[in-house]
N, C-alpha and C positions, 0 to 999 in steps of 0.2 A: 487893475476891471474888468468887470464879470459882463459878459456877452447877458443883452434883455431877453428876456421872454417873444420869440418869433409862434404868430397865426397865424395860418392860414385856415378860411372858413371857407368850408367845401358850402357848406346849407347855411345859408339864411333864409333866418325864418321869417321876415319880415318886406324880403321881396315879393314882387307880384306875382311872378312866375313861381317863387315859390310854393307862395300861397295856393295858386290855382292849383296847384298837385294836391299839399294836403288836401285841402277843400274837396279833392274829386274823390280822394284815396279812403278822407272820412265819410263822406257821403255814401262811396259804394260800401263801406263797412257796414257801413246804418240800414242800408238797404239791401243788403244780400237776406239770404232763406234765413238762415240764423244770421243775429246782426255780431258786429267781430269788430272792436278795436282795437290794433295792431299797439302789440307793448310800449313799442319806441317814445308813444305818445306819456305815458305816465312821467316823461321826465322831462315837464319844466322845472323851473329855478327853484317853485315851490314843490313841486316832484322829486328834484334832487333831494334837496332837503331831509326829505323825510324819507325817504327808503335808506339814508344814512343811518337817523334818528332809528328803522327799522332793525340796523343793522349791531344794535345795540341791549333789541330786548333779549331776556330771558329765556325768549321761546324759540328763535331764532338762532342756530346754533354753528350754519356757515362759515359763518366768520369768525367765528373767536374759534373754532375746528380747523378751518384752514390756515388762522394762525398758529398754532399748536403747531401745523407739521411745519410749518416756514421758522419756528423758535427751533423743530428738534431736529430738522432737516437740511438746514442751512447748513454746514457746510459742504457736503450732496447737490445744494444747489446750485452753491456758489460754482463750485465745478464745473456740475453742467453748463450752467450760461458764460464762463470764464470771464477775460478781463477784455477790454476796450470796444465789446458789442454796442448795437443803438439797441435799447429797445423800448420793443413799439408796444406802451398800452391800451387796450381794445378798453373803449368804453369806461375812463380813467374816471371820471368822474370827480369825485373832492380828491383824487393823485393820491388818498393814504397809502395802500396797500404800498404803493411804490415806495411811496416816501419810509416807509417802514425798510423795505431791503435795503437802500441807500445807507438809513442810521445804520444799520447794523453791519455794515462793507459793503455789499456788492451794489458799487457804484460803479454805471456804465458809461459809453464813451459820449453819447448821448442819449436823452432822452424824449420817446416824440409820445406823446398824452391824447391820445382819442376820443374822441365823444363829438353827440349828440347835441346836447347842453350847451350850447356855447359861453355865455353868459357865464353860467356854473363852473366851466372849464379854466377861460379868463380868472375867476378870482383863485381855483383851484393855484392852477399852476405860478400863479406871483407871489401867491401865499407858501408853496414849495423852493421856488425861488431865493427866497427871503432865505428861508433854511441851510438851504444849499447851494449858492453862489457858485460855488465851480463846476458845475454840471451842466454843460450846453442842454436845453431846453425847447419845444419848442411845443404847441395844438394843432392840433388839425378838427373844426371840428366838423365833421362829415359824419354819416348816416351809412355807417361801414356793413352793414347787413345788404346793402341796396347797391352803396357804387364803392367799392375801396380802390379806388386811386390815392397814394398816395403821393405829397408834393416831390419836387423831382430833388429838392437839398436833402433828401431823405437816403441816407445813402443805401444801398440794392447790398450790400456785403455786410453778415455780422447781424444779419438782423435774427432781436430775438422778438417773437411775436409775447406776450403776454398778456392772458386774459385767465384771470381769477375769481372765481366768484361763483363759478356752476353757472355763469348768464349762456349757455352756450347751449345749457338745457330749456331754454326759451324758443330754440330752433327746433322744429320737427327734426324727427334723426335722419329721413330724404335731404331738407335745408341744412342740419349739421354738415353733415357729408358734403357737401356741394361745396361752402362754407371752408370748409377744411380744407378740404384739397384749395382753391382758392388760398388761402395760407401758404399752402406746402408749394404752390408755384412760385411763390415773393424767395423765396427762402435758396442761398447758397447755403457751400459747403461744410459754411463755419455759422450756417445758423439753424435755429430749433423752435419751440413750441412752447410755452409753460403755462401748464391750465389745468383749474383746478374745476372738481366734475362732483358734484351730490351724489351720494350712493344709496341708492335701495335702502328703504329698511322700514323700520315701525308705522303702519298708518297713523295711530294714534301723535308720534312724535312730530312725522309730517304736517299731520291737521293741523297741530299748532300754530307752528312754526309760520304758516301763511292764514294763522285770525289770531293772530293773538290776542290777549285778554284787554289789555289794554288800550287796543284800537287803533293804533298804529299804522298796521297795514291794511284794513279798512278808511283810514283816509285816506292811506298811500292809492287805493283804488279809484275813489270815489273822487281825488282831486281830479283824476285821469276827464271828467267831466267838464269838470272849470276849463280845464282847455282844446277842451270840444268846443268846450262855448265859445271862446276865444277864435280858436283858428275858423270857424265852423260859419259861427254866426246863430248859435243853434240855441238854445233855450232848458233845458238840463234845468233840474232843481234837485238839487243832494236828497234832499227832503226824501224824495219818491224814490230811490235807491236803496237795497242795503247790498254788504258785500259778501260776496258767497268763495266759498275757497275747499277744497279738497283736494286727498288723493284717489284717485284713479286706480287702483290694484291690477287689473288687463291693461291698460295702456301706457304701466310704472309712471304715472306725469300729475304732480298738484294741478289742477285748474282752479284760475279765479273769474269770477263772473259779476257783473252787476244788476241785480234781480230786481223786479220793476215790483214796487210796495204795492200798486195798483192799478187799475185801467186808465191807460195816458197816452198821447200825442204830441211826440218831439217834434220842433218844427226849427228849417234854419231858412234861407233864403236858397227858393230855389225846389225844396225840398222837405219831405215829412216823415215821419213814420208813428202806426198805432203800434203800442208796444201790451200785452195784454195782461193781468195782474200774475205775476210769476213770471214773467217772458222774462228771457238774461240777454243781456247782450255779456259775448268771452271777449276779457281784456289780456288771459296772459297763459298760456300750460305753462310749466316748468318739469322738464322729461330727468326720472334719475335712471342711471347708469349701473351694470355689476361693474366692478375692474375689471372681466374678462369681457364685456359686451364696448365698452370705449375702447380697449383695445384696437379687437374688429378694427373699429367706427375707425380708429386713427390708421392704421393699415391699410383696407380699404380707400382713403385720403392721401394714401401717400405715403406714409410717414412711417419708420423704422426707427430701430436703437432705442427702445421705445422703455423708460424707466416710468416705476411710481411709488409714487409714496402715499403715505394713508396714519390716519390720529389712531392712536389706539385702540379707540371702538371700533375701526372699520366706517367710519358714518363718513368721510367726507377723502375724496385724492386729488393729490396734484399729479398731475401725469409731464411729462417733458420729454420732444420727440427731436425727428432730424428728419428731412426728406429723404426716403426710403433711396431713392436711384443714388444719392449720394453720401450713406451713413457710413 
């Protein structure tokens, strides 16, 4: 008899308290001097599916490049993770990357999938459980960038945080450091962190990865406005907004924006914002690192015993590290 999937829903998008907090956060971002919407609002059910589609695009190299590393370095990754760990998948989404590890023979004692899109996570976990019924699986629906308290039934021993796909790049370097420190504080001597990091490379390659010819990334970015309409009661019209993405060489980051095509006013209950033609809403940053730079960031966060694996072109890296105090 297999154990059922458990789901701890720490974030309930439909609760009155949560809706009030989200509305307050969204309104504050839209009313800022430079309007902004946090990237977490990308991931409603449609946004999560659109991101899955992005990972299959020819321009979007990170997913397949990271997959190459997992394939070529599987024995080393298996050795680093060891046996009998609790694999905690941060931003698990469709659980596809963890599932590939499991099918390749890296099987944890238990799997904890963490994601902000609760309905999407529930569906993905049930699918994975049907494929791999022997693994103890749990879902945790929360915004781990703001509140990262795991349920009491997640063992403290042998935790392995799994954060693939270069999502650490969505944090500013200062926020990334604070986040990594929080992870290090939750690990024992046999725990660790396996994290994907996108490396600095040619601007044209990076620009294309975030502005594909098919327009899937543009749809993903603009779908954010539909989610805001739902959460805030705003009246954004998709036809009024264009997707803009570019690599800033000096800042070493991709920036994504939504640019007003004309002069317009966006309203919501209790507020409004006027936009000039060409004015932007900042929706995402994606910082890129050198191998040395990210290794230094891990060390500053309290990690040691750091290993790194890259693809043959040096486009992407996987890092594994343990807490320095216990390394």
